[in-house]
C-alpha positions as CSV (number, residue, x, y, z in Angstrom):
1,X,-190.6,27.2,-159.4
2,X,-190.1,24.3,-162.2
3,X,-192.8,24.3,-164.8
4,X,-193.6,20.8,-164.2
5,X,-195.7,20.1,-167.5
6,X,-192.9,21.0,-170.0
7,X,-190.1,18.8,-170.7
8,X,-187.1,19.8,-168.8
9,X,-184.5,21.3,-171.1
10,X,-180.7,20.2,-170.2
11,X,-177.7,21.5,-171.7
12,X,-175.2,18.8,-171.1
13,X,-171.4,19.6,-171.2
14,X,-168.9,16.4,-170.0
15,X,-169.4,14.2,-167.5
16,X,-172.1,11.8,-166.0
17,X,-173.9,14.6,-164.0
18,X,-176.1,15.4,-167.1
19,X,-177.2,11.8,-167.5
20,X,-178.1,11.1,-164.0
21,X,-179.6,14.6,-163.7
22,X,-181.8,13.0,-166.8
23,X,-182.8,9.7,-165.0
24,X,-183.7,11.5,-162.0
25,X,-186.1,13.7,-163.7
26,X,-187.7,10.9,-166.1
27,X,-188.0,8.8,-162.9
28,X,-189.9,11.9,-161.4
29,X,-192.6,11.4,-164.1
30,X,-190.9,14.6,-166.2
31,X,-189.5,14.5,-169.4
32,X,-186.8,16.1,-170.6
33,X,-184.9,16.9,-173.7
34,X,-181.2,17.5,-174.0
35,X,-178.7,19.5,-176.0
36,X,-175.3,17.5,-175.8
37,X,-173.4,20.1,-176.3
38,X,-170.4,19.0,-179.4
39,X,-166.9,17.7,-178.8
40,X,-167.8,18.4,-174.8
41,X,-170.7,15.9,-173.8
42,X,-169.4,12.7,-173.6
43,X,-172.4,10.4,-172.1
44,X,-174.4,8.2,-173.8
45,X,-177.7,10.4,-174.2
46,X,-179.3,7.6,-176.6
47,X,-182.2,6.9,-174.4
48,X,-183.5,10.4,-174.4
49,X,-184.4,12.9,-176.9
50,X,-181.7,14.8,-177.8
51,X,-179.3,16.4,-180.4
52,X,-175.7,17.4,-180.3
53,X,-175.1,21.2,-181.3
54,X,-171.7,23.0,-180.7
55,X,-171.4,25.5,-178.0
56,X,-171.3,28.7,-180.0
57,X,-174.7,28.3,-181.7
58,X,-177.3,30.1,-179.4
59,X,-179.7,30.8,-181.9
60,X,-179.8,26.8,-182.9
61,X,-179.7,26.1,-178.6
62,X,-182.6,28.2,-178.3
63,X,-184.5,26.8,-181.3
64,X,-184.0,23.2,-180.6
65,X,-185.6,23.8,-176.7
66,X,-188.5,25.8,-178.2
67,X,-189.4,23.2,-180.7
68,X,-189.5,21.2,-177.9
69,X,-191.5,22.8,-175.4
70,X,-189.1,23.3,-172.9
71,X,-189.5,26.1,-170.7
72,X,-187.1,25.9,-167.6
73,X,-183.0,24.6,-168.7
74,X,-180.7,23.6,-166.9
75,X,-177.1,24.1,-167.5
76,X,-175.1,20.7,-165.7
77,X,-171.7,19.1,-166.6
78,X,-168.1,20.0,-166.6
79,X,-167.0,23.1,-168.6
80,X,-163.8,25.0,-169.2
81,X,-164.1,28.3,-170.4
82,X,-163.6,27.9,-174.0
83,X,-161.1,30.2,-176.2
84,X,-163.1,32.5,-178.7
85,X,-161.4,30.8,-181.6
86,X,-163.0,27.1,-180.4
87,X,-166.9,29.0,-179.6
88,X,-168.0,29.4,-183.2
89,X,-170.5,31.3,-182.9
90,X,-173.5,32.1,-185.0
91,X,-175.0,35.4,-185.8
92,X,-176.8,35.4,-182.3
93,X,-173.5,34.0,-180.5
94,X,-171.5,36.8,-182.0
95,X,-173.6,39.3,-180.1
96,X,-172.7,38.1,-177.2
97,X,-169.0,37.5,-177.2
98,X,-167.8,40.1,-176.5
99,X,-169.7,40.7,-173.1
100,X,-169.2,36.8,-172.5
101,X,-165.3,36.7,-172.8
102,X,-164.4,40.1,-171.3
103,X,-166.7,39.4,-167.8
104,X,-166.0,37.3,-165.2
105,X,-167.2,33.5,-164.8
106,X,-170.3,34.2,-162.7
107,X,-171.2,37.7,-164.7
108,X,-170.7,35.5,-167.8
109,X,-173.3,33.3,-166.9
110,X,-175.6,36.1,-165.6
111,X,-175.5,37.7,-169.1
112,X,-176.5,33.7,-170.5
113,X,-179.7,33.6,-168.3
114,X,-180.8,37.2,-169.2
115,X,-180.4,36.1,-173.4
116,X,-182.5,32.6,-172.5
117,X,-185.2,34.8,-171.1
118,X,-185.4,36.9,-174.3
119,X,-187.0,33.5,-175.6
120,X,-189.2,33.2,-172.5
121,X,-186.7,30.1,-170.7
122,X,-185.7,30.1,-167.5
123,X,-182.5,28.9,-166.2
124,X,-183.2,26.7,-163.0
125,X,-181.5,25.5,-160.3
126,X,-179.9,21.8,-160.7
127,X,-180.6,21.6,-156.6
128,X,-184.5,21.4,-157.6
129,X,-183.5,18.2,-159.1
130,X,-180.8,16.3,-157.5
131,X,-180.5,18.2,-153.8
132,X,-179.9,14.9,-152.6
133,X,-176.5,14.9,-154.2
134,X,-175.3,18.3,-152.7
135,X,-173.4,18.2,-149.5
136,X,-175.0,17.5,-145.8
137,X,-173.4,19.3,-142.7
138,X,-171.3,17.2,-140.6
139,X,-168.9,14.6,-141.4
140,X,-169.9,12.7,-144.3
141,X,-166.5,10.8,-144.8
142,X,-163.5,9.5,-142.5
143,X,-163.0,11.0,-139.0
144,X,-164.1,14.1,-137.4
145,X,-161.7,17.5,-137.5
146,X,-159.7,18.2,-134.5
147,X,-159.1,22.0,-133.5
148,X,-156.4,21.9,-136.0
149,X,-158.1,21.6,-138.9
150,X,-161.3,23.7,-137.9
151,X,-159.0,26.4,-137.4
152,X,-157.4,26.5,-140.9
153,X,-161.1,25.4,-142.5
154,X,-162.0,28.9,-140.9
155,X,-159.5,30.7,-142.6
156,X,-160.2,29.0,-146.2
157,X,-163.7,30.0,-145.1
158,X,-162.8,33.3,-144.7
159,X,-160.7,33.6,-147.3
160,X,-163.5,32.2,-150.0
161,X,-166.0,34.8,-148.4
162,X,-163.7,37.8,-149.9
163,X,-162.4,36.8,-153.0
164,X,-165.6,35.7,-153.9
165,X,-166.4,39.2,-154.5
166,X,-163.9,39.6,-157.5
167,X,-165.6,36.4,-158.9
168,X,-162.4,34.3,-158.2
169,X,-162.4,30.5,-157.3
170,X,-164.5,28.4,-155.2
171,X,-161.6,26.5,-153.4
172,X,-158.4,27.3,-151.3
173,X,-155.7,24.9,-149.8
174,X,-154.7,26.0,-146.3
175,X,-151.6,24.6,-144.1
176,X,-151.9,25.9,-140.4
177,X,-152.6,29.8,-140.4
178,X,-151.2,30.0,-143.7
179,X,-153.2,29.8,-147.1
180,X,-150.5,28.0,-149.5
181,X,-152.9,28.0,-152.8
182,X,-156.1,29.4,-154.2
183,X,-158.2,28.7,-157.2
184,X,-158.7,30.8,-160.2
185,X,-158.9,30.0,-164.0
186,X,-157.2,26.8,-164.1
187,X,-159.7,25.3,-161.8
188,X,-159.7,23.1,-158.6
189,X,-157.7,20.1,-159.8
190,X,-154.6,22.1,-161.3
191,X,-154.7,24.2,-157.9
192,X,-153.8,20.9,-156.0
193,X,-151.3,20.0,-158.4
194,X,-149.6,23.5,-157.5
195,X,-150.5,22.7,-153.7
196,X,-148.4,19.8,-153.8
197,X,-145.1,21.7,-154.3
198,X,-146.0,24.2,-151.8
199,X,-146.8,22.3,-148.9
200,X,-144.5,22.3,-145.7
201,X,-144.5,18.2,-145.3
202,X,-143.5,18.4,-141.7
203,X,-146.3,20.5,-140.9
204,X,-149.8,19.5,-140.2
205,X,-152.9,19.8,-141.5
206,X,-153.1,20.3,-144.7
207,X,-156.7,21.2,-145.4
208,X,-159.2,21.8,-148.8
209,X,-162.1,24.2,-148.4
210,X,-164.6,24.2,-151.5
211,X,-167.9,26.6,-151.4
212,X,-169.7,28.6,-153.5
213,X,-168.6,32.1,-153.9
214,X,-170.0,35.0,-152.0
215,X,-173.2,36.3,-153.7
216,X,-173.1,33.8,-156.3
217,X,-175.9,32.4,-157.9
218,X,-176.4,28.5,-157.5
219,X,-178.3,28.2,-160.4
220,X,-175.1,29.3,-162.4
221,X,-172.4,27.4,-162.1
222,X,-172.7,25.4,-158.8
223,X,-169.1,23.9,-157.7
224,X,-168.8,20.0,-158.1
225,X,-166.5,17.9,-156.7
226,X,-166.2,14.3,-157.6
227,X,-163.8,11.1,-156.9
228,X,-161.3,12.5,-159.2
229,X,-160.6,15.6,-156.6
230,X,-160.6,13.4,-154.2
231,X,-157.7,11.6,-155.3
232,X,-156.0,14.7,-156.7
233,X,-156.3,16.0,-153.1
234,X,-154.9,13.1,-151.4
235,X,-152.0,13.2,-153.9
236,X,-151.0,16.5,-152.4
237,X,-151.1,15.3,-148.9
238,X,-154.8,16.9,-148.1
239,X,-156.6,14.4,-145.4
240,X,-159.1,17.0,-144.7
241,X,-161.9,18.7,-147.1
242,X,-164.9,21.2,-146.0
243,X,-167.4,21.7,-148.4
244,X,-170.2,23.8,-148.5
245,X,-173.5,22.0,-147.4
246,X,-176.3,22.8,-149.6
247,X,-173.5,24.7,-152.0
248,X,-171.4,21.8,-153.0
249,X,-172.6,19.1,-155.6
250,X,-170.6,15.6,-155.3
251,X,-171.0,14.2,-158.3
252,X,-171.7,10.5,-158.6
253,X,-171.9,11.2,-154.7
254,X,-172.0,7.4,-153.4
255,X,-168.5,6.7,-155.2
256,X,-167.0,9.9,-154.2
257,X,-167.9,9.1,-150.6
258,X,-166.7,5.3,-151.0
259,X,-163.2,6.5,-152.6
260,X,-162.5,9.2,-149.5
261,X,-163.2,6.5,-147.0
262,X,-160.9,4.1,-148.8
263,X,-157.7,6.7,-149.2
264,X,-158.2,8.4,-146.1
265,X,-159.9,11.4,-146.8
266,X,-162.0,12.9,-144.4
267,X,-164.9,15.0,-146.0
268,X,-167.1,17.7,-143.9
269,X,-170.0,19.2,-144.7
270,X,-169.5,23.2,-143.2
271,X,-171.9,26.3,-143.4
272,X,-171.3,28.6,-145.9
273,X,-172.0,32.0,-145.9
């Protein structure tokens, strides 16, 4: 449970979601303090208490949160896994590098959670504040899927449930009974680019499935889904997308669903594991 008396600490990566979170939290009557990651965060935080700090300055990040009186921390925004040279760690960060860089995404984030806990800081779930931005069960945009589409969805669901045990991806593309592309380190949009070349244009349906990995802590890197991904999916020939209800966040939800309706992509909220 979030400690409402203290400011919510936000580590802001790229995109609009960190700003959306800050706006929502302030509307609820709670203050925020934002650390905008240098050369990564790209929203305007001028209206909020904030500092710009590089990703690898772990000691400085912790100190700023403590001085601001924060206890609960949310990691939010788009952040590709950086190269070692780009991190530029301080002494405290350097102690984490070997463990974090060698770990899978989920394990790396759990290591960071434990590091924050050493300073009395708790990483909390963004869904505690933006629950309405998550996918809901049923058709959210477009038309109802038919039996063929549902069968393709099911294949994707089963794959992600198994693959998630290896900390691999949150998405896949399915055509008929065949998985033609899976997400790994390259991310969802790069996967969609590959799928466009691998799909058979004479066979239907071509669908995408995006879910939490099995056993994934939703407070650590929850899957996001926005209008750009909808556009890229449509360019790959995908007309139906299944996303996990309560597990996948819709970035700028209203705009994302409007984009899907405008270009003929159906988005369906499905049950996860």
